[in-house]
C-alpha positions as CSV (number, residue, x, y, z in Angstrom):
1,M,2.1,-7.8,-9.4
2,M,2.2,-6.7,-5.8
3,M,-1.0,-7.1,-3.7
4,A,-2.2,-3.9,-2.1
5,K,-2.9,-3.4,1.5
6,R,-6.5,-3.0,2.6
7,E,-7.6,0.4,3.7
8,K,-7.6,0.8,7.4
9,T,-11.0,1.0,9.2
10,K,-11.2,3.8,11.7
11,F,-11.9,2.4,15.2
12,T,-13.2,5.2,17.4
13,V,-14.7,5.6,20.8
14,P,-18.5,5.5,20.8
15,N,-20.2,8.9,20.7
16,F,-17.0,10.5,19.7
17,G,-18.7,13.4,18.0
18,A,-21.1,14.1,20.8
19,K,-21.0,17.5,22.6
20,N,-19.9,16.1,25.9
21,R,-17.1,14.0,24.4
22,K,-15.1,16.7,22.6
23,R,-12.0,16.1,24.8
24,V,-11.9,12.4,23.9
25,R,-9.1,11.9,21.4
26,E,-9.5,9.5,18.6
27,R,-8.2,6.1,19.7
28,W,-9.6,2.6,20.4
29,R,-10.6,1.5,23.9
30,K,-12.4,-1.8,24.3
31,Q,-16.0,-1.2,25.4
32,R,-16.7,-2.8,28.8
33,G,-20.0,-1.2,29.9
34,I,-22.9,-3.6,30.7
35,D,-25.3,-1.5,28.6
36,N,-22.9,-0.5,25.8
37,H,-24.4,-1.0,22.4
38,K,-21.0,-1.1,20.6
39,R,-19.9,-4.0,22.9
40,E,-23.0,-5.9,22.1
41,G,-22.3,-5.6,18.4
42,K,-25.4,-3.6,17.4
43,S,-25.6,-2.4,13.9
44,N,-24.4,1.1,12.9
45,R,-22.5,1.6,16.1
46,G,-19.1,1.5,14.4
47,A,-16.5,-1.2,13.7
48,T,-14.8,-3.2,16.4
49,P,-11.3,-4.5,15.9
50,G,-11.0,-8.2,15.1
51,I,-8.8,-10.7,13.4
52,G,-10.7,-10.3,10.1
53,Y,-9.2,-6.9,9.5
54,K,-5.7,-8.3,9.3
55,N,-3.8,-7.9,6.0
56,S,-2.4,-11.0,4.2
57,D,1.1,-12.2,5.0
58,A,2.4,-11.1,1.6
59,V,1.8,-7.4,2.4
60,R,2.0,-7.1,6.2
61,F,4.7,-4.8,7.4
62,S,5.3,-3.4,3.9
63,R,5.9,0.3,3.3
64,P,3.4,2.4,1.3
65,D,5.7,2.0,-1.8
66,G,5.4,-1.8,-1.6
67,S,8.9,-2.4,-0.3
68,F,10.0,-3.9,3.0
69,E,12.5,-2.6,5.5
70,F,15.8,-4.3,6.5
71,L,17.6,-3.0,9.6
72,V,21.3,-2.5,8.8
73,H,23.8,-2.6,11.7
74,N,27.0,-3.1,9.7
75,K,28.6,-3.6,6.3
76,S,27.7,-7.3,6.0
77,D,24.0,-6.5,6.7
78,L,24.1,-3.9,4.0
79,I,25.6,-6.3,1.4
80,S,22.9,-8.9,2.3
81,V,20.2,-6.4,1.2
82,L,21.5,-6.8,-2.4
83,G,20.2,-10.4,-2.5
84,M,16.7,-9.5,-1.3
85,P,14.7,-7.9,-4.1
86,G,11.9,-5.7,-2.8
87,Y,13.8,-4.6,0.3
88,S,15.1,-1.2,1.4
89,A,17.8,-0.6,4.0
90,R,17.2,1.4,7.2
91,F,20.3,2.3,9.3
92,F,20.2,1.3,12.9
93,H,19.8,4.4,15.1
94,G,23.0,3.8,17.1
95,I,25.4,3.9,14.0
96,S,28.0,6.6,14.3
97,S,28.1,9.4,11.7
98,R,31.4,8.2,10.4
99,K,30.2,4.6,9.9
100,R,26.9,5.8,8.5
101,A,28.8,7.9,5.9
102,E,30.9,4.8,4.9
103,L,27.8,2.6,4.6
104,Q,26.0,5.3,2.6
105,R,28.9,5.4,0.2
106,I,28.8,1.6,-0.3
107,A,25.0,1.7,-0.7
108,D,25.4,4.4,-3.5
109,E,27.9,2.2,-5.3
110,K,25.7,-0.9,-5.1
111,K,22.5,1.1,-5.8
112,I,20.8,0.1,-2.5
113,R,18.0,2.3,-1.4
114,I,18.5,3.9,2.1
115,L,15.4,5.0,3.9
116,N,17.1,7.3,6.5
117,R,20.0,8.8,4.7
118,A,22.3,11.3,6.4
119,K,21.9,14.8,5.1
């Protein structure tokens, strides 16, 4: 059984919903103000990123379907994906269309899942 990733906590800028902060987009910036309540760790001011939010090593970098990606540059890389259960292949962005078509044909024969198939 595959372990599931934990749900991500939303780390936002303090007072994000306030009237004068409408233009502040949702992203995390470390709080540095001397009177900032969130920096001081006061309760109900929102979560602050920390090492405790990290997922376990078994599920880190996994895709939503539970598989992991393997970057394929050539035919030998594609064949090596066969020996790795739970991995899906992703073609390197610099592969030419002719080579990509050839690798895709091999993947179909060997029943290897390709994440960025050519149309």
